C-alpha positions in Angstrom: 31.7 17.1 18.2 33.7 14.2 16.7 30.9 11.7 17.4 28.3 14.0 15.8 30.5 14.4 12.8 31.0 10.7 12.5 27.3 9.9 12.6 26.5 12.8 10.3 28.9 11.4 7.7 27.4 8.0 8.1 24.0 9.5 7.4 25.3 11.3 4.4 26.8 8.1 3.0 23.5 6.4 3.6 21.6 9.0 1.7 24.0 8.9 -1.2 23.5 5.2 -1.4 19.7 5.5 -1.1 19.8 8.1 -3.9 21.7 5.9 -6.3 21.5 2.3 -5.1 18.0 1.6 -3.9 16.2 1.2 -7.3 15.7 5.0 -7.7 12.8 4.6 -5.3 12.3 8.3 -5.1 11.2 8.6 -8.7 7.5 8.8 -9.4 7.4 8.0 -13.1 6.6 4.3 -12.7 3.1 4.3 -14.1 1.1 1.7 -16.1 3.5 0.3 -18.7 3.0 0.5 -22.4 -0.1 -1.3 -23.5 -2.3 -2.2 -26.5 -5.9 -3.2 -26.6 -6.2 -7.0 -27.0 -8.0 -8.5 -29.9 -10.5 -10.1 -27.5 -11.2 -8.7 -24.1 -11.0 -11.3 -21.3 -13.7 -11.7 -18.7 -13.1 -10.0 -15.3 -14.7 -10.4 -11.9 -14.2 -7.5 -9.4 -14.0 -8.5 -5.7 -14.6 -5.9 -3.1 -14.3 -6.8 0.6 -16.3 -4.3 2.7 -16.9 -3.9 6.4 -18.7 -0.8 7.7 -18.1 1.2 4.5 -21.3 3.1 4.1 -19.5 6.4 4.5 -17.3 5.9 1.4 -19.4 3.6 -0.9 -21.4 6.4 -2.5 -18.1 7.8 -3.8 -16.4 4.5 -4.8 -18.9 1.9 -5.8 -20.6 3.9 -8.6 -17.1 4.3 -10.2 -16.7 0.5 -10.4 -20.2 0.0 -11.8 -19.6 2.6 -14.4 -16.5 0.9 -15.9 -16.2 1.3 -19.6 -15.0 -2.3 -20.3 -15.5 -3.9 -23.7 -15.5 -7.5 -22.3 -17.7 -9.3 -19.7 -17.2 -7.9 -16.2 -19.1 -8.3 -12.9 -18.7 -6.9 -9.4 -18.9 -9.0 -6.2 -19.2 -7.0 -3.0 -18.6 -9.1 0.1 -20.3 -7.5 3.1 -18.2 -8.7 6.0 -20.5 -8.4 9.0 -21.2 -4.7 8.6 -23.3 -2.9 11.2 -23.9 0.3 9.1 -26.0 -1.2 6.3 -23.1 -1.5 3.8 -24.7 -4.3 1.9 -28.1 -2.7 1.5 -26.5 0.6 0.5 -24.5 -1.2 -2.2 -27.7 -2.7 -3.6 -29.4 0.7 -3.6 -26.5 2.3 -5.4 -26.5 -0.4 -8.0 -30.3 0.1 -8.6 -29.7 3.9 -8.8 -26.6 4.0 -11.0 -26.9 0.8 -13.1 -23.8 -0.3 -14.9 -22.0 -3.6 -14.3 -23.9 -6.4 -12.6 -23.5 -6.4 -8.8 -23.7 -9.3 -6.4 -23.7 -8.6 -2.7 -23.1 -11.5 -0.3 -21.8 -12.2 3.2 -19.2 -14.8 4.2 -20.1 -15.2 7.9 -17.5 -15.0 10.7 -13.9 -15.9 9.7 -12.7 -19.2 11.1 -9.6 -19.4 13.3 -6.4 -18.5 11.5 -8.0 -16.2 9.0 -7.9 -12.4 9.0 -11.4 -11.0 8.3 -10.4 -9.2 5.1 -8.8 -12.2 3.5 -11.8 -14.4 4.5 -14.0 -11.9 2.7 -11.7 -11.9 -0.3 -11.7 -15.7 -0.3 -15.5 -15.7 -0.3 -15.6 -13.2 -3.2 -13.1 -15.2 -5.2 -15.2 -18.4 -4.6 -18.3 -16.6 -5.9 -16.4 -15.2 -8.9 -14.9 -18.5 -9.9 -18.4 -19.8 -10.8 -18.2 -17.3 -13.7 -14.8 -18.7 -14.8 -13.1 -15.3 -15.3 -9.7 -14.9 -16.7 -8.8 -12.1 -14.3 -9.8 -11.0 -10.9 -9.7 -7.3 -9.8 -9.2 -7.1 -6.1 -10.1 -3.6 -4.9 -11.0 -1.9 -1.6 -14.3 -0.4 -0.8 -12.8 3.1 -0.5 -11.2 3.1 -4.0 -12.7 5.2 -6.8 -11.7 4.2 -10.3 -11.7 6.3 -13.5 -14.1 4.9 -16.1 -11.3 3.3 -18.1 -9.4 1.9 -15.1 -10.3 -1.7 -15.7 -9.7 -1.5 -19.4 -6.2 0.0 -18.9 -5.3 -2.6 -16.3 -6.3 -5.5 -18.5 -4.5 -4.0 -21.5 -1.3 -3.5 -19.5 -1.5 -7.1 -18.1 -2.1 -8.6 -21.5 0.6 -6.5 -23.3 3.3 -7.2 -20.7 2.3 -10.8 -19.9 1.9 -9.9 -16.3 0.2 -12.2 -13.8 -0.4 -9.4 -11.4 -0.7 -5.7 -12.1 -1.2 -3.4 -9.2 -1.5 0.4 -8.8 -1.0 2.3 -5.6 -4.1 4.5 -5.4 -3.5 8.2 -4.8 -4.5 8.7 -1.1 -6.4 11.7 0.0 -4.4 14.8 1.1 -6.7 17.5 2.2 -6.3 17.9 6.0 -3.1 19.3 7.5 -2.1 15.9 9.0 -2.8 14.2 5.6 -0.5 16.6 3.9 2.3 15.9 6.4 1.9 12.1 6.7 0.4 10.7 3.6 3.0 11.5 0.9 5.7 10.1 3.3 3.7 6.9 3.7 4.0 6.2 0.0 7.6 7.4 -0.1 8.6 5.0 2.7 6.7 2.2 1.0 8.6 2.8 -2.2 11.9 2.9 -0.3 11.2 -0.6 1.2 9.8 -2.0 -2.1 11.4 -0.1 -5.0 8.9 -0.3 -7.9 11.6 -0.8 -10.5 12.8 -4.0 -8.8 9.3 -5.5 -8.4 8.8 -6.3 -12.1 12.3 -7.8 -12.5 11.9 -11.6 -12.8 14.9 -12.6 -10.7 14.6 -9.9 -8.1 13.3 -11.0 -4.7 11.4 -7.7 -4.2 7.7 -8.2 -4.4 4.8 -6.0 -3.4 1.3 -4.9 -4.4 -1.1 -2.2 -3.3 -4.3 -3.8 -2.0 -6.6 -1.1 -3.2 -6.1 -2.1 -6.9 -4.7 -5.5 -7.8 -5.5 -7.2 -11.2 -4.7 -10.9 -10.9 -4.9 -13.7 -13.4 -7.3 -16.3 -12.0 -4.9 -19.2 -12.9 -2.0 -17.4 -11.1 -4.2 -17.1 -8.0 -4.8 -20.8 -8.1 -1.1 -21.6 -8.7 -0.1 -19.4 -5.8 -2.9 -20.8 -3.6 -4.1 -17.4 -2.6 -5.7 -16.3 -0.5 -5.5 -19.5 1.4 -1.7 -19.5 1.5 -1.7 -16.0 3.1 -4.7 -16.4 5.3 -2.8 -15.1 8.4 -1.3 -12.1 6.7 -2.1 -8.6 8.1 -0.1 -6.9 5.3 -2.1 -8.9 2.8 -1.2 -7.0 -0.4 2.5 -7.5 0.0 2.0 -11.2 1.1 -0.2 -11.7 -2.0 2.5 -10.3 -4.4 5.1 -12.4 -2.7 3.1 -15.6 -3.1 2.4 -14.9 -6.8 6.1 -14.1 -7.5 7.3 -17.2 -5.6 5.1 -19.4 -7.7 6.7 -18.0 -10.9 4.3 -15.2 -11.6 5.4 -12.0 -13.3 4.2 -8.9 -11.3 4.2 -5.1 -11.7 3.5 -2.3 -9.2 3.4 1.4 -9.9 1.7 4.7 -8.9 -1.8 5.4 -10.1 -2.9 8.3 -12.2 -6.7 7.9 -12.0 -7.3 5.5 -9.1 -7.9 7.4 -5.9 -8.7 6.5 -2.3 -11.7 8.5 -1.0 -11.1 7.5 2.7 -10.5 10.6 4.8 -7.9 10.7 7.6 -8.7 14.1 9.1 -6.9 13.6 12.4 -3.5 12.4 13.4 -5.2 9.7 15.4 -6.7 8.3 12.2 -3.3 8.2 10.4 -1.6 6.8 13.5 -4.0 3.9 13.6 -3.5 3.3 9.9 0.2 3.0 10.2 0.5 1.3 13.6 -2.0 -1.3 12.6 0.6 -3.2 10.6 4.0 -1.6 11.3 5.2 -4.3 13.7 3.9 -7.0 11.4 6.1 -5.5 8.7 9.0 -6.1 11.1 7.9 -9.7 11.5 7.2 -9.1 15.2 11.0 -9.1 15.8 12.3 -6.9 18.7 15.7 -7.0 17.0 14.3 -5.6 13.8 12.4 -3.0 15.8 15.6 -1.9 17.5 17.4 -1.7 14.1 14.5 0.2 12.5 14.4 2.8 15.4 18.2 3.2 15.1 18.1 3.4 11.4 15.3 6.1 11.4 17.3 8.1 13.9 20.6 8.0 12.0 19.2 8.4 8.5 16.3 10.8 9.1 16.8 12.6 12.4 20.6 13.0 12.5 21.0 15.3 9.5 19.0 18.3 10.8 20.3 17.6 14.4 23.9 17.6 13.2 23.4 20.7 11.1 21.9 22.7 13.9 24.4 21.3 16.5 27.3 22.1 14.1 26.1 25.7 13.6 25.6 26.1 17.3 29.1 24.7 18.2 31.0 26.1 15.3 31.7 22.6 13.9 32.0 23.1 10.1 32.2 19.4 9.4 29.1 18.6 11.4 27.1 21.3 9.8 28.3 20.5 6.3 27.7 16.7 6.6 24.4 17.2 8.3 23.3 19.9 5.9 24.2 17.9 2.8 22.4 14.8 4.0 19.4 16.9 4.8 19.5 18.4 1.3 19.7 14.9 -0.4 16.9 13.7 1.8 14.7 16.6 0.8 15.6 16.3 -2.8 14.5 12.6 -2.9 11.2 13.6 -1.3 10.2 16.4 -3.7 9.0 14.1 -6.5 6.5 12.4 -4.2 5.3 15.8 -3.0 4.8 16.9 -6.6 2.9 13.7 -7.3 0.6 14.6 -4.4 0.4 18.2 -5.6 2.0 19.5 -2.5 4.5 22.4 -2.3 8.2 21.6 -2.4 8.9 23.6 0.8 7.5 20.7 2.8 10.5 18.5 1.9 12.7 19.8 4.8 9.9 18.6 7.2 10.5 15.0 6.3 12.5 14.4 9.5 9.5 15.5 11.5 7.3 13.0 9.7 9.9 10.3 10.1 9.9 10.9 13.8 6.1 10.4 13.9 6.5 7.1 12.0 9.2 6.0 14.5 6.7 6.6 17.3 3.9 4.8 15.4 6.2 1.8 14.9 7.1 1.6 18.5 3.4 2.0 19.4 2.6 -0.9 17.1 5.0 -3.1 19.0 3.6 -2.0 22.3 0.1 -2.8 21.2 1.3 -6.2 20.0 2.8 -7.1 23.3 -0.3 -5.9 25.1 -2.2 -8.6 23.2 -4.1 -6.2 21.0 -2.4 -7.2 17.8 -3.2 -5.8 14.4 -6.8 -4.9 13.5 -9.0 -4.5 10.5 -12.4 -2.8 10.9 -12.8 -3.5 14.5 -11.3 -7.1 14.5 -8.0 -7.7 16.3 -5.6 -10.3 15.2 -3.0 -11.2 17.8 -1.4 -14.0 15.8 1.9 -13.0 14.1 1.9 -12.4 10.4 3.3 -15.8 9.4 2.9 -15.2 5.7 5.6 -12.5 6.0 7.7 -14.5 8.4 8.0 -17.2 5.8 9.0 -15.0 3.0 
């Protein structure tokens, strides 16, 4: 059992370091910072890239049109070659609900070197710049905003002098698979990009959540986005990195009243969501893939394995080290479960979810080498995510 004990101790040390030395990533109290209403509300243009989103638009678009914003605001929905009548439905919803002015336009097929979503975002930003807004709100077609969402984002950006303010929308957790996989998705993201480090000027950590990004228009021009990140599959992280590299001050936290309405009822749906970009996150590197698989195995899978093996073989040290690591792991997961209104008893199941993510990551690499690449709404991009490679 000496090898099991050794690896279990390594896992325990890793968890103690993650608990105290990784920006307190496990805490869920990073919400919109202190803010005050500005004396004069700046103009904002909302850009919504949409491709085959007729199923979610009735839940999301009316919430954007109904924004209670004191300044001038306008919505630009970019219908990226939808086959389900997304653009026409958007127009009908605007006529039915009223609210902010809505423009629906189509960009045509993306040229070589562009991902479809970023090409749609670029087209929307081009349309918006004709209005000379001070801010751009980049939001996805499946995101529902509370009536004061835009107001609160702008107030936070103005008060904190942020060039980019992003909220990670609360994803849907209704099906069994959503309850098992979704909270862990945000938990792992926060572990990779601790929210507390993102807003630190000198810290290299930079990330955003693409469903809700308020961006100063001049910061976008200075960072040359989206052109500078046109290859990016993980476009929200690449966007934040570009803005921070250009000297921008950015902030990311968890949302309270910004929600994703997209359902993921089956494991297959969640699997596709994760595997779409997992290998791009690893910069398409076999070495990083091997390290990630090993790291997931040691950090997440070893604690319960050592605990059970120690009990079975009568090895006190293996059981104690594995059990303590498992306890620390579960304790760091409880705040995220509470944020998603899930019972704390799910925390010991985190190794099961981590194993699923391990398989999804490996599958993402397999799909890449089969030439299928990453995909967005039916489009496949085989080219590596060079925006992340360069960061």
